[in-house]
DSSP file (Angstrom, degrees, kcal/mol; ACC not computed):
  #  RESIDUE AA STRUCTURE BP1 BP2  ACC     N-H-->O    O-->H-N    N-H-->O    O-->H-N    TCO  KAPPA ALPHA  PHI   PSI    X-CA   Y-CA   Z-CA
    1    1 A M              0   0    0      0, 0.0     2,-0.5     0, 0.0     5,-0.1   0.000 360.0 360.0 360.0 131.9    6.6    3.3   22.1
    2    2 A N    >   -     0   0    0      1,-0.2     3,-1.7     3,-0.0     4,-0.2  -0.649 360.0-143.5 -76.2 123.0    4.5    5.4   24.4
    3    3 A V  G >  S+     0   0    0     -2,-0.5     3,-1.5     1,-0.3    -1,-0.2   0.845  99.4  59.2 -59.1 -34.1    1.1    5.8   22.8
    4    4 A S  G >  S+     0   0    0      1,-0.3     3,-0.6     2,-0.1    -1,-0.3   0.696  97.5  61.9 -69.4 -16.0    0.9    9.4   24.2
    5    5 A S  G <  S+     0   0    0     -3,-1.7   132,-0.4     1,-0.2    -1,-0.3   0.422 104.8  46.0 -89.9   3.0    4.1   10.3   22.2
    6    6 A D  G <> S+     0   0    0     -3,-1.5     4,-2.5    -4,-0.2    -1,-0.2   0.100  72.5 115.4-128.8  24.6    2.5    9.6   18.8
    7    7 A R  H <> S+     0   0    0     -3,-0.6     4,-2.7     1,-0.2     5,-0.2   0.914  78.7  46.7 -62.6 -45.6   -0.9   11.3   19.0
    8    8 A A  H  > S+     0   0    0      2,-0.2     4,-2.5     1,-0.2    -1,-0.2   0.923 115.1  46.3 -66.0 -43.2   -0.2   13.9   16.3
    9    9 A A  H  > S+     0   0    0    120,-0.4     4,-2.5     2,-0.2    -1,-0.2   0.902 113.2  50.3 -64.9 -40.4    1.2   11.3   13.9
   10   10 A R  H  X S+     0   0    0     -4,-2.5     4,-2.6     2,-0.2    -2,-0.2   0.929 111.0  48.4 -63.6 -44.9   -1.7    8.9   14.6
   11   11 A F  H  X S+     0   0    0     -4,-2.7     4,-3.1     1,-0.2     5,-0.3   0.924 111.1  51.5 -60.3 -44.1   -4.2   11.7   14.0
   12   12 A Y  H  X>S+     0   0    0     -4,-2.5     4,-2.7     1,-0.2     5,-0.6   0.926 110.6  48.0 -58.2 -46.1   -2.5   12.6   10.8
   13   13 A L  H  X5S+     0   0    0     -4,-2.5     4,-1.6     3,-0.2     5,-0.3   0.914 115.0  45.1 -64.0 -42.5   -2.6    8.9    9.6
   14   14 A W  H  X5S+     0   0    0     -4,-2.6     4,-2.0     3,-0.2    -2,-0.2   0.965 120.7  38.4 -63.3 -51.7   -6.3    8.6   10.5
   15   15 A A  H  X5S+     0   0    0     -4,-3.1     4,-2.0    -5,-0.2    -2,-0.2   0.961 124.4  36.2 -67.8 -53.5   -7.3   11.9    9.0
   16   16 A W  H  X5S+     0   0    0     -4,-2.7     4,-2.6    -5,-0.3    -3,-0.2   0.874 116.5  54.0 -72.3 -36.0   -5.2   11.9    5.9
   17   17 A G  H  X<S+     0   0    0     -4,-1.6     4,-2.1    -5,-0.6    -1,-0.2   0.918 109.6  48.1 -62.0 -43.3   -5.4    8.2    5.3
   18   18 A S  H  X S+     0   0    0     -4,-2.0     4,-2.2    -5,-0.3    -2,-0.2   0.911 112.4  49.1 -62.1 -42.7   -9.2    8.4    5.3
   19   19 A M  H  X S+     0   0    0     -4,-2.0     4,-3.1     1,-0.2     5,-0.2   0.903 109.0  52.5 -65.0 -40.7   -9.2   11.3    2.9
   20   20 A L  H  X S+     0   0    0     -4,-2.6     4,-2.9     2,-0.2     5,-0.2   0.888 108.6  51.0 -62.6 -38.3   -6.8    9.5    0.6
   21   21 A I  H  X S+     0   0    0     -4,-2.1     4,-2.8     2,-0.2     5,-0.2   0.940 113.1  45.1 -62.9 -46.4   -9.1    6.5    0.5
   22   22 A V  H  X S+     0   0    0     -4,-2.2     4,-2.6     2,-0.2    -2,-0.2   0.937 116.9  44.6 -63.0 -47.2  -12.1    8.7   -0.3
   23   23 A L  H  X S+     0   0    0     -4,-3.1     4,-2.5     2,-0.2    -2,-0.2   0.901 114.7  49.4 -65.1 -40.4  -10.1   10.6   -3.0
   24   24 A G  H  X S+     0   0    0     -4,-2.9     4,-2.3    -5,-0.2    -2,-0.2   0.930 113.2  45.3 -64.3 -46.1   -8.6    7.4   -4.4
   25   25 A A  H  X S+     0   0    0     -4,-2.8     4,-2.0    -5,-0.2    -2,-0.2   0.911 113.6  50.7 -63.8 -41.9  -12.0    5.7   -4.6
   26   26 A G  H  X S+     0   0    0     -4,-2.6     4,-2.6    -5,-0.2    -2,-0.2   0.906 109.8  50.4 -61.4 -41.6  -13.5    8.8   -6.1
   27   27 A S  H  X S+     0   0    0     -4,-2.5     4,-2.8     1,-0.2    -2,-0.2   0.906 109.7  50.2 -63.1 -42.2  -10.7    9.0   -8.7
   28   28 A L  H  < S+     0   0    0     -4,-2.3    -1,-0.2     1,-0.2    -2,-0.2   0.847 112.7  47.2 -66.6 -33.0  -11.2    5.4   -9.7
   29   29 A L  H  < S+     0   0    0     -4,-2.0    -2,-0.2    -5,-0.2    -1,-0.2   0.905 115.9  44.0 -71.9 -42.1  -15.0    6.0  -10.1
   30   30 A V  H  < S+     0   0    0     -4,-2.6    -2,-0.2     1,-0.3    -3,-0.2   0.908 136.5   6.1 -70.1 -43.2  -14.5    9.1  -12.1
   31   31 A N     <  +     0   0    0     -4,-2.8    -1,-0.3    -5,-0.2    25,-0.2  -0.706  61.3 172.6-146.2  87.9  -11.8    7.8  -14.4
   32   32 A P        +     0   0    0      0, 0.0     2,-0.3     0, 0.0    -4,-0.1   0.224  42.7 122.3 -82.7  17.3  -10.9    4.1  -14.0
   33   33 A E        -     0   0    0      1,-0.1    20,-2.5     8,-0.1    21,-0.6  -0.599  47.5-161.3 -87.3 142.7   -8.5    4.1  -17.0
   34   34 A F        +     0   0    0     -2,-0.3     6,-0.1    19,-0.2    -1,-0.1  -0.410  27.0 165.4-117.6  52.6   -4.9    3.1  -16.7
   35   35 A G        -     0   0    0      4,-0.2     2,-0.4     6,-0.1     5,-0.2  -0.280  21.9-148.8 -68.8 156.4   -3.4    4.6  -19.8
   36   36 A V    >   -     0   0    0      4,-0.1     3,-2.0    72,-0.0     2,-0.2  -0.972  54.4 -24.4-128.7 142.5    0.4    5.0  -20.2
   37   37 A G  G >  S+     0   0    0     69,-3.1     3,-1.3    -2,-0.4    69,-0.1  -0.396 135.7   2.3  64.4-123.6    2.4    7.7  -22.0
   38   38 A D  G 3  S+     0   0    0      1,-0.2    -1,-0.3    -2,-0.2    -3,-0.1   0.633 128.8  65.7 -72.5 -12.7    0.4    9.3  -24.8
   39   39 A D  G <   +     0   0    0     -3,-2.0     2,-0.3    67,-0.1    -1,-0.2   0.353  69.5 124.8 -91.3   6.1   -2.7    7.2  -23.8
   40   40 A V    <   -     0   0    0     -3,-1.3     2,-0.3    -5,-0.2    -4,-0.1  -0.514  43.9-164.8 -68.1 125.8   -3.1    8.9  -20.4
   41   41 A T        -     0   0    0     -2,-0.3     2,-0.4    -8,-0.1    -6,-0.1  -0.818   1.8-153.3-110.1 153.5   -6.6   10.2  -20.1
   42   42 A T        +     0   0    0     -2,-0.3     2,-0.3    10,-0.1    10,-0.2  -0.968  15.8 172.6-129.0 144.7   -7.8   12.7  -17.6
   43   43 A K  E     -A   51   0A   0      8,-1.7     8,-2.4    -2,-0.4     2,-0.5  -0.932  36.0-105.7-137.3 162.2  -11.1   13.5  -16.0
   44   44 A H  E >   -A   50   0A   0     -2,-0.3     3,-0.6     6,-0.2     2,-0.5  -0.785  18.1-149.0-100.6 129.4  -11.8   15.9  -13.1
   45   45 A L  E >> S-A   49   0A   0      4,-3.2     4,-2.2    -2,-0.5     3,-1.9  -0.824  90.8  -3.5 -90.2 128.7  -12.6   14.8   -9.6
   46   46 A F  T 34 S-     0   0    0     -2,-0.5    -1,-0.2     1,-0.3    -2,-0.0   0.750 122.6 -76.3  58.0  25.8  -15.0   17.3   -7.9
   47   47 A G  T <4 S+     0   0    0     -3,-0.6    -1,-0.3     2,-0.2     3,-0.1   0.642 129.9  65.8  65.6  14.7  -14.7   19.4  -11.1
   48   48 A M  T <4 S+     0   0    0     -3,-1.9     2,-0.5     1,-0.2    -2,-0.2   0.681  79.9  64.1-134.1 -43.8  -11.2   20.5  -10.0
   49   49 A F  E  <  -A   45   0A   0     -4,-2.2    -4,-3.2    64,-0.1    -1,-0.2  -0.819  69.7-132.4-103.6 125.4   -8.5   17.8   -9.8
   50   50 A E  E     +A   44   0A   0     -2,-0.5     2,-0.3    -6,-0.2    -6,-0.2  -0.532  42.0 159.9 -71.2 136.3   -7.3   16.0  -12.8
   51   51 A T  E     +A   43   0A   0     -8,-2.4    -8,-1.7    -2,-0.2     2,-0.3  -0.954  23.1 178.7-151.8 167.3   -7.1   12.2  -12.2
   52   52 A N     >  -     0   0    0     -2,-0.3     4,-2.4   -10,-0.2     5,-0.2  -0.882  53.7 -75.0-155.0-173.2   -7.0    8.8  -13.7
   53   53 A G  H  > S+     0   0    0    -20,-2.5     4,-2.9    -2,-0.3     5,-0.2   0.884 126.1  52.3 -60.6 -42.3   -6.8    5.2  -12.5
   54   54 A W  H  > S+     0   0    0    -21,-0.6     4,-2.5    53,-0.3    -1,-0.2   0.922 111.5  46.7 -60.5 -44.6   -3.1    5.3  -11.6
   55   55 A H  H  > S+     0   0    0     52,-0.2     4,-2.2     1,-0.2    -2,-0.2   0.919 114.7  47.1 -64.5 -44.4   -3.7    8.4   -9.4
   56   56 A G  H  X S+     0   0    0     -4,-2.4     4,-2.7   -25,-0.2    -2,-0.2   0.905 112.2  49.4 -63.8 -42.8   -6.7    6.9   -7.7
   57   57 A L  H  X S+     0   0    0     -4,-2.9     4,-2.5     2,-0.2     5,-0.2   0.923 111.4  48.7 -63.9 -45.0   -5.0    3.6   -7.1
   58   58 A A  H  X S+     0   0    0     -4,-2.5     4,-2.3    -5,-0.2    -1,-0.2   0.918 114.0  46.8 -61.4 -43.7   -1.9    5.2   -5.6
   59   59 A G  H  X S+     0   0    0     -4,-2.2     4,-2.4    -5,-0.2    -2,-0.2   0.926 112.8  48.1 -64.8 -45.3   -4.1    7.4   -3.3
   60   60 A A  H  X S+     0   0    0     -4,-2.7     4,-2.4     2,-0.2    -2,-0.2   0.915 113.2  47.8 -63.2 -43.3   -6.3    4.5   -2.2
   61   61 A L  H  X S+     0   0    0     -4,-2.5     4,-2.4     2,-0.2    -1,-0.2   0.921 112.2  48.7 -64.7 -44.0   -3.3    2.3   -1.4
   62   62 A A  H  X S+     0   0    0     -4,-2.3     4,-2.3    -5,-0.2    -1,-0.2   0.896 112.1  50.7 -61.8 -39.4   -1.5    5.0    0.5
   63   63 A G  H  X S+     0   0    0     -4,-2.4     4,-2.7     2,-0.2     5,-0.2   0.909 109.2  49.3 -64.9 -43.3   -4.7    5.7    2.4
   64   64 A V  H  X S+     0   0    0     -4,-2.4     4,-2.6     2,-0.2     5,-0.3   0.922 111.9  48.9 -62.7 -44.2   -5.2    2.1    3.4
   65   65 A I  H  X S+     0   0    0     -4,-2.4     4,-2.1     1,-0.2    -2,-0.2   0.916 112.6  49.0 -60.5 -43.2   -1.6    1.8    4.6
   66   66 A A  H  X S+     0   0    0     -4,-2.3     4,-2.2    -5,-0.2    -2,-0.2   0.942 113.9  43.9 -62.6 -49.1   -2.0    5.0    6.6
   67   67 A V  H  X S+     0   0    0     -4,-2.7     4,-2.0     1,-0.2    -2,-0.2   0.921 114.3  49.0 -66.3 -44.0   -5.2    3.9    8.3
   68   68 A L  H  X S+     0   0    0     -4,-2.6     4,-1.6    -5,-0.2    -1,-0.2   0.882 112.2  49.7 -62.5 -37.0   -4.0    0.4    9.0
   69   69 A S  H  X>S+     0   0    0     -4,-2.1     4,-0.9    -5,-0.3     5,-0.6   0.885 109.6  50.3 -69.5 -38.6   -0.8    1.8   10.5
   70   70 A A  H  <5S+     0   0    0     -4,-2.2     3,-0.3     1,-0.2    -1,-0.2   0.868 113.6  47.1 -64.8 -35.6   -2.7    4.2   12.7
   71   71 A W  H  <5S+     0   0    0     -4,-2.0    -1,-0.2     1,-0.2    -2,-0.2   0.800 105.5  59.2 -74.8 -31.0   -4.9    1.4   13.9
   72   72 A S  H  <5S-     0   0    0     -4,-1.6    -1,-0.2    -5,-0.2    -2,-0.2   0.690  90.2-140.3 -78.7 -19.4   -2.0   -1.0   14.6
   73   73 A H  T  <5 +     0   0    0     -4,-0.9     2,-0.5    -3,-0.3    -3,-0.1   0.705  63.1 118.9  65.9  21.7   -0.1    1.1   17.1
   74   74 A R  S   <S-     0   0    0     -5,-0.6    -1,-0.2     1,-0.2    -2,-0.1  -0.976  83.2 -15.8-123.1 129.2    3.2    0.1   15.6
   75   75 A R  S  > S+     0   0    0     -2,-0.5     4,-2.4    -3,-0.1     5,-0.2   0.850  77.3 159.9  54.4  40.2    5.8    2.4   14.1
   76   76 A V  H  > S+     0   0    0      1,-0.2     4,-2.6     2,-0.2     5,-0.2   0.926  70.0  45.9 -61.8 -48.3    3.2    5.2   13.8
   77   77 A R  H  > S+     0   0    0      1,-0.2     4,-2.3     2,-0.2    -1,-0.2   0.901 113.0  50.5 -64.6 -39.3    5.7    8.1   13.5
   78   78 A E  H  > S+     0   0    0      2,-0.2     4,-2.3     1,-0.2    -1,-0.2   0.915 113.0  45.2 -65.1 -42.7    7.8    6.2   11.0
   79   79 A V  H  X S+     0   0    0     -4,-2.4     4,-3.1     2,-0.2     5,-0.2   0.904 111.2  53.4 -67.8 -40.3    4.7    5.4    8.8
   80   80 A A  H  X S+     0   0    0     -4,-2.6     4,-2.6    -5,-0.2    -2,-0.2   0.911 109.9  48.5 -60.1 -41.0    3.5    9.0    9.1
   81   81 A L  H  X S+     0   0    0     -4,-2.3     4,-2.2     2,-0.2     5,-0.2   0.925 112.4  48.7 -63.0 -44.4    6.8   10.2    7.9
   82   82 A G  H  X S+     0   0    0     -4,-2.3     4,-3.5     2,-0.2     5,-0.4   0.919 113.3  46.1 -61.9 -44.8    6.7    7.8    5.0
   83   83 A V  H  X>S+     0   0    0     -4,-3.1     4,-2.2     2,-0.2     5,-0.6   0.914 111.7  52.4 -64.8 -42.5    3.2    8.8    4.0
   84   84 A A  I  <>S+     0   0    0     -4,-2.6     5,-2.6    -5,-0.2     4,-0.2   0.898 120.8  33.2 -60.2 -40.5    4.1   12.5    4.3
   85   85 A L  I  <>S+     0   0    0     -4,-2.2     5,-2.6     3,-0.2    -2,-0.2   0.937 125.6  37.7 -81.0 -48.9    7.1   12.1    2.1
   86   86 A L  I  <5S+     0   0    0     -4,-3.5    -3,-0.2    -5,-0.2    -2,-0.2   0.739 130.6  27.8 -83.3 -23.8    5.9    9.4   -0.4
   87   87 A A  I  <5S+     0   0    0     -4,-2.2    -1,-0.2    -5,-0.4    -3,-0.2   0.509 135.1  25.9-108.4  -9.2    2.3   10.4   -0.8
   88   88 A G  I  ><S+     0   0    0     -5,-0.6     4,-2.1    -4,-0.2    -3,-0.2   0.711 122.2  24.1-114.6 -82.3    2.8   14.1   -0.1
   89   89 A I  I  ><S+     0   0    0     -5,-2.6     4,-2.6     2,-0.2     5,-0.2   0.929 120.6  47.6 -63.0 -53.1    6.1   15.9   -0.7
   90   90 A V  H  ><S+     0   0    0     -5,-2.6     4,-2.6     1,-0.2     5,-0.2   0.945 116.4  41.4 -61.2 -52.3    7.7   13.8   -3.3
   91   91 A P  H  > S+     0   0    0      0, 0.0     4,-3.2     0, 0.0     5,-0.2   0.910 114.1  54.7 -62.6 -37.6    4.7   13.4   -5.7
   92   92 A G  H  X S+     0   0    0     -4,-2.1     4,-2.4     2,-0.2    -2,-0.2   0.923 111.3  43.7 -59.0 -44.4    3.9   17.1   -5.2
   93   93 A V  H  X S+     0   0    0     -4,-2.6     4,-2.6     2,-0.2    -1,-0.2   0.910 114.3  50.1 -67.3 -42.4    7.4   18.1   -6.2
   94   94 A V  H  X S+     0   0    0     -4,-2.6     4,-2.0    -5,-0.2    -2,-0.2   0.918 112.2  48.2 -61.6 -42.8    7.4   15.7   -9.1
   95   95 A F  H  X S+     0   0    0     -4,-3.2     4,-1.6     2,-0.2    -2,-0.2   0.931 112.7  47.2 -63.5 -45.4    4.0   17.0  -10.3
   96   96 A L  H  < S+     0   0    0     -4,-2.4    -2,-0.2    -5,-0.2    -1,-0.2   0.893 113.2  49.1 -63.7 -39.0    5.1   20.6  -10.0
   97   97 A A  H  < S+     0   0    0     -4,-2.6    -1,-0.2     1,-0.2    -2,-0.2   0.828 107.2  55.9 -68.9 -31.4    8.3   19.9  -11.9
   98   98 A S  H  < S-     0   0    0     -4,-2.0    -1,-0.2    -5,-0.2    -2,-0.2   0.831 111.3-125.7 -70.4 -32.1    6.4   18.0  -14.6
   99   99 A G    ><  -     0   0    0     -4,-1.6     3,-1.8    -5,-0.1    11,-0.2   0.158  29.4 -59.3  98.3 145.4    4.2   21.1  -15.3
  100  100 A D  T 3  S+     0   0    0      1,-0.3    11,-0.2    -4,-0.2     3,-0.1  -0.309 121.4  18.0 -58.0 132.2    0.5   21.7  -15.4
  101  101 A G  T 3  S+     0   0    0      9,-2.6    -1,-0.3     1,-0.3    10,-0.1   0.416 101.5 110.1  87.0  -1.9   -1.3   19.6  -18.0
  102  102 A S  S <  S-     0   0    0     -3,-1.8     8,-2.6    -7,-0.2     2,-0.6  -0.314  72.4-111.7 -94.5-177.3    1.4   17.0  -18.4
  103  103 A A  E >   -B  109   0B   0      6,-0.2     3,-1.9    -5,-0.1     2,-0.2  -0.947  30.0-134.0-118.2 108.9    1.5   13.4  -17.3
  104  104 A A  E >> S-B  108   0B   0      4,-2.7     3,-2.3    -2,-0.6     4,-2.0  -0.414  88.3  -6.8 -64.4 129.9    4.1   12.8  -14.5
  105  105 A L  T 34 S-     0   0    0      1,-0.3    -1,-0.3     2,-0.2   -68,-0.1   0.679 121.8 -74.9  57.3  19.3    6.2    9.7  -15.2
  106  106 A G  T <4 S+     0   0    0     -3,-1.9   -69,-3.1     2,-0.2    -1,-0.3   0.669 129.3  70.8  70.5  16.6    4.0    9.1  -18.2
  107  107 A L  T <4 S+     0   0    0     -3,-2.3   -53,-0.3     1,-0.3   -52,-0.2   0.688  81.8  55.0-127.4 -45.0    1.2    7.8  -15.8
  108  108 A I  E  < S-B  104   0B   0     -4,-2.0    -4,-2.7   -54,-0.1    -1,-0.3  -0.869  73.1-126.1-113.4 123.9   -0.5   10.5  -13.7
  109  109 A P  E     -B  103   0B   0      0, 0.0     2,-0.4     0, 0.0    -6,-0.2  -0.382  30.6-141.5 -64.6 141.9   -2.1   13.7  -15.0
  110  110 A V        +     0   0    0     -8,-2.6    -9,-2.6   -11,-0.2     2,-0.3  -0.881  27.8 164.3-113.8 134.4   -0.8   16.8  -13.4
  111  111 A D     >  -     0   0    0     -2,-0.4     4,-2.3   -11,-0.2     3,-0.2  -0.984  38.1-129.5-141.4 146.4   -2.5   20.0  -12.2
  112  112 A V  H  > S+     0   0    0     -2,-0.3     4,-2.5     1,-0.2     5,-0.3   0.862 106.0  57.5 -62.4 -39.6   -1.1   22.6   -9.9
  113  113 A A  H  > S+     0   0    0      1,-0.2     4,-2.4     2,-0.2     5,-0.4   0.919 110.9  43.9 -58.7 -44.4   -4.1   22.7   -7.6
  114  114 A D  H  > S+     0   0    0     -3,-0.2     4,-2.2     3,-0.2     5,-0.4   0.940 111.8  53.2 -63.9 -48.8   -3.8   18.9   -7.0
  115  115 A A  H  <>S+     0   0    0     -4,-2.3     5,-2.6     1,-0.2     4,-0.4   0.890 119.7  32.7 -56.9 -42.8    0.0   19.1   -6.5
  116  116 A I  I  <>S+     0   0    0     -4,-2.5     5,-2.6     3,-0.2    -2,-0.2   0.957 126.5  35.2 -81.8 -53.0   -0.2   21.8   -3.9
  117  117 A S  I  <5S+     0   0    0     -4,-2.4    -3,-0.2    -5,-0.3    -2,-0.2   0.789 127.9  32.9 -78.2 -27.7   -3.5   21.1   -2.0
  118  118 A L  I  <5S+     0   0    0     -4,-2.2    -1,-0.2    -5,-0.4    -3,-0.2   0.419 134.0  16.7-110.4   1.2   -3.5   17.3   -2.1
  119  119 A H  I  >5S+     0   0    0     -5,-0.4     4,-2.1    -4,-0.4    -3,-0.2   0.550 122.9  39.1-132.8 -63.5    0.2   16.6   -1.9
  120  120 A V  I  ><S+     0   0    0     -5,-2.6     4,-2.4     2,-0.2     5,-0.2   0.952 118.6  44.4 -64.4 -51.8    2.6   19.3   -0.8
  121  121 A L  H  ><S+     0   0    0     -5,-2.6     4,-2.4     1,-0.2     5,-0.2   0.940 116.3  45.0 -62.7 -49.0    0.4   20.8    2.0
  122  122 A P  H  > S+     0   0    0      0, 0.0     4,-2.3     0, 0.0    -1,-0.2   0.875 112.5  54.2 -62.2 -33.5   -0.7   17.5    3.5
  123  123 A G  H  X S+     0   0    0     -4,-2.1     4,-2.0     2,-0.2    -2,-0.2   0.919 109.0  47.2 -63.4 -43.1    2.9   16.3    3.3
  124  124 A L  H  X S+     0   0    0     -4,-2.4     4,-2.1     2,-0.2    -1,-0.2   0.894 110.4  52.6 -64.6 -40.1    4.1   19.4    5.2
  125  125 A I  H  X S+     0   0    0     -4,-2.4     4,-2.4     1,-0.2    -1,-0.2   0.911 108.5  51.6 -61.6 -41.5    1.4   18.9    7.8
  126  126 A G  H  X S+     0   0    0     -4,-2.3     4,-2.3     1,-0.2    -2,-0.2   0.902 107.9  51.2 -61.3 -42.1    2.5   15.3    8.2
  127  127 A L  H  X S+     0   0    0     -4,-2.0     4,-2.2     1,-0.2    -1,-0.2   0.893 110.0  49.9 -62.8 -39.5    6.1   16.4    8.8
  128  128 A V  H  X S+     0   0    0     -4,-2.1     4,-2.5     2,-0.2    -2,-0.2   0.918 109.8  50.9 -64.7 -43.3    5.0   18.8   11.5
  129  129 A C  H  X S+     0   0    0     -4,-2.4     4,-2.2     1,-0.2  -120,-0.4   0.910 111.0  48.1 -61.3 -42.7    3.0   16.1   13.2
  130  130 A V  H  X S+     0   0    0     -4,-2.3     4,-2.4     1,-0.2    -1,-0.2   0.908 111.5  50.5 -64.0 -42.0    6.0   13.8   13.2
  131  131 A A  H  X S+     0   0    0     -4,-2.2     4,-2.3     2,-0.2    -2,-0.2   0.897 109.3  51.2 -64.5 -40.1    8.2   16.6   14.6
  132  132 A I  H  X S+     0   0    0     -4,-2.5     4,-2.2     1,-0.2    -1,-0.2   0.938 113.2  44.9 -61.3 -46.8    5.7   17.3   17.4
  133  133 A D  H  X S+     0   0    0     -4,-2.2     4,-2.6     2,-0.2    -2,-0.2   0.862 110.4  53.8 -68.5 -35.2    5.6   13.7   18.4
  134  134 A R  H  X S+     0   0    0     -4,-2.4     4,-2.4     2,-0.2    -1,-0.2   0.928 110.4  46.9 -64.0 -43.4    9.3   13.3   18.2
  135  135 A R  H  X S+     0   0    0     -4,-2.3     4,-2.1     1,-0.2    -2,-0.2   0.901 112.2  50.9 -64.7 -39.9    9.8   16.2   20.5
  136  136 A S  H  X S+     0   0    0     -4,-2.2     4,-1.9     2,-0.2    -2,-0.2   0.916 111.0  48.0 -62.8 -43.9    7.1   14.9   22.9
  137  137 A A  H  X S+     0   0    0     -4,-2.6     4,-2.4  -132,-0.4    -2,-0.2   0.890 110.7  51.2 -64.9 -40.1    8.8   11.4   23.0
  138  138 A E  H  X S+     0   0    0     -4,-2.4     4,-2.1     2,-0.2     6,-0.2   0.882 108.4  52.3 -65.2 -37.7   12.3   13.0   23.6
  139  139 A S  H  <>S+     0   0    0     -4,-2.1     5,-2.4     2,-0.2     4,-0.4   0.907 111.1  46.7 -64.1 -41.9   10.8   15.0   26.5
  140  140 A V  H ><5S+     0   0    0     -4,-1.9     3,-1.0     1,-0.2    -2,-0.2   0.912 113.0  48.9 -66.9 -42.3    9.4   11.9   28.1
  141  141 A Q  H 3<5S+     0   0    0     -4,-2.4    -2,-0.2     1,-0.2    -1,-0.2   0.840 110.7  50.6 -66.8 -33.1   12.6   10.0   27.6
  142  142 A D  T 3<5S-     0   0    0     -4,-2.1    -1,-0.2    -5,-0.2    -2,-0.2   0.489 117.2-113.0 -82.9  -2.9   14.7   12.8   29.1
  143  143 A G  T < 5S+     0   0    0     -3,-1.0     2,-1.3    -4,-0.4    -3,-0.2   0.612  76.0 133.5  82.4  12.0   12.4   12.9   32.2
  144  144 A R      < +     0   0    0     -5,-2.4     2,-0.4    -6,-0.2    -1,-0.1  -0.475  27.2 154.0 -93.4  64.1   11.0   16.4   31.3
  145  145 A V        -     0   0    0     -2,-1.3     2,-0.0    -5,-0.2    -5,-0.0  -0.771  43.0-121.8 -94.6 134.5    7.4   15.5   31.8
  146  146 A S     >  -     0   0    0     -2,-0.4     4,-2.3     1,-0.1     5,-0.2  -0.346  18.9-118.4 -71.7 156.6    5.0   18.3   32.7
  147  147 A V  H  > S+     0   0    0      1,-0.2     4,-2.6     2,-0.2     5,-0.2   0.907 116.1  50.8 -61.2 -42.5    3.1   18.1   36.0
  148  148 A T  H  > S+     0   0    0      1,-0.2     4,-2.0     2,-0.2    -1,-0.2   0.890 109.8  50.2 -65.3 -37.6   -0.2   18.1   34.1
  149  149 A G  H  > S+     0   0    0      2,-0.2     4,-1.3     1,-0.2    -1,-0.2   0.902 112.2  47.4 -65.2 -40.4    1.0   15.3   31.8
  150  150 A A  H  <>S+     0   0    0     -4,-2.3     5,-2.5     1,-0.2     4,-0.5   0.895 111.1  51.0 -67.4 -40.0    2.0   13.2   34.8
  151  151 A L  H ><5S+     0   0    0     -4,-2.6     3,-0.9     1,-0.2    -1,-0.2   0.866 105.3  56.1 -66.1 -35.6   -1.3   13.9   36.6
  152  152 A R  H 3<5S+     0   0    0     -4,-2.0    -1,-0.2     1,-0.3    -2,-0.2   0.871 107.9  49.0 -61.9 -35.7   -3.2   12.8   33.5
  153  153 A R  T 3<5S-     0   0    0     -4,-1.3    -1,-0.3    -5,-0.1    -2,-0.2   0.561 122.0-109.0 -81.5  -7.2   -1.4    9.5   33.7
  154  154 A G  T < 5S+     0   0    0     -3,-0.9     2,-0.9    -4,-0.5    -3,-0.2   0.565  71.0 142.1  92.7   9.3   -2.2    9.1   37.4
  155  155 A D    > < +     0   0    0     -5,-2.5     3,-0.5    -6,-0.2    -1,-0.2  -0.757  21.4 176.0 -87.4 105.8    1.4    9.7   38.6
  156  156 A R  G >   +     0   0    0     -2,-0.9     3,-1.4     1,-0.2    -1,-0.2   0.464  57.4  92.2 -89.6  -1.9    0.9   11.8   41.8
  157  157 A S  G 3  S+     0   0    0      1,-0.3    -1,-0.2    -7,-0.1    -2,-0.0   0.715  84.7  51.9 -69.0 -18.4    4.6   11.9   42.7
  158  158 A T  G <  S+     0   0    0     -3,-0.5    -1,-0.3   -11,-0.1    -2,-0.1   0.487  89.1 101.1 -94.4  -2.2    5.2   15.1   40.9
  159  159 A S  S <  S-     0   0    0     -3,-1.4     3,-0.1     1,-0.1    -3,-0.0  -0.412  83.9 -94.3 -80.9 160.8    2.3   17.0   42.6
  160  160 A S        -     0   0    0      1,-0.1    -1,-0.1    -2,-0.1    -2,-0.1  -0.362  48.1 -94.1 -72.4 151.9    2.9   19.4   45.4
  161  161 A P              0   0    0      0, 0.0    -1,-0.1     0, 0.0     0, 0.0  -0.292 360.0 360.0 -65.5 151.8    2.7   18.1   49.0
  162  162 A R              0   0    0     -3,-0.1    -2,-0.0     0, 0.0    -3,-0.0   0.440 360.0 360.0 -90.0 360.0   -0.6   18.5   50.8
């Protein structure tokens, strides 16, 4: 994999993964309880987002996977797609479908602000980053490299004769 073809996905994994770690750790500090069903308790992170231990643990784990994957230089686009879907779009949709004030899957407290701003929107951004990198990789594989891109890499064969 060409490192230059996964820049957007790598940035997404670094940025969103770091944020997930911070939000997950914050959630665990604010409400470290792991209630199930009717025993689910909620407290607010930053006075805005309902959270509990399950929510914090899921966020922190997703963040660690994202950051380690960005650092490893392996399968960056695939992991970015997975994080965008599994930590972003899918939970956001499940939370919205569960309804404000409920407990999704009997584990995670739901609020609309969290579902949209911390799941759906970052998930969509991740999908866009993966699409940008996929298009960039296809352009490189098809030989459609821009002159400026070739010059950045030190390939002078595409420059005009002197």
